[in-house]
N, C-alpha and C positions, 0 to 999 in steps of 0.2 A: 504494500500500500504506500509506504513512504517513497518508493521509487517512482510513483505515478503522480506525485503532487509537488507543489512548491513549498507547502507548509503543512504541519500536522497538529490537530487539536485532539488531545487525549482528555476524555471526560471521566471523572471518577474521583473517589476519595484519595487524599494525599497519603493516608495511612494504609491504603489497600496495596498489598504486595503485587497483585495482578496489574493494577492500574499503573503503579510505579514502574513495573517492568515494561509496559507498553511505552511509557514516556521515555524510558532509558533506550529502548530499541529505536525510537524516533530520533532521539538525540544522536545516537551512534550512526544513524544513516546520514547525518550531516544536514538534515532538513531542520529549519526552525520548528521547534516543538513547544506547544503551549499546553501545560497540564492545568486543567481547571476543574473545579468541583461543580460550578453552576454557570448558567449563561451570563449572569451578572459580572463574572470575572473576565469575560471576553474583552480583549483590547481590539475593538472594531477598527480603530485607526491603523493599528499595526497590521491586522489581518487583511485590510483592504489593499495593502501593497502587493499581495500575492494573487496570481491568476487562479490557481487551483489550491484549495484547502481541503484536506482529507480529515474526516472525523472518525475516531475510534473511541471505544469506551470499555471500562472494566466490566467484568461479568456481573458484578452486583450493582452497577449503576442503574438507578430507576429509569425506565423508558421515558417517563415524563420529562426528566432532566435532559435526556438526550434529544428529545423532540424540541425542547425549548432552545437548545444550542443550535440545532439545525435551522429553526425558524429565524433566530437572530442573525445567523450567517447568511441566510437567503436574502435578508433585507439590505445587505451591503451592496 
């Protein structure tokens, strides 16, 4: 996924081992990676600089939070 985008947003708890691992993989890919817990943490001005932004989430991240992030990014 990281190879197909300009930046990566990882949604999920900062204390979640699964989510932290996803963010670590994104960072190691060399892509700008943003680990957030909610859509309120999105830096829209920063993300607007990228043509393609991929979203991934930890296994325990509630679907409503993921949907909120997607909707906020669509508005950019």
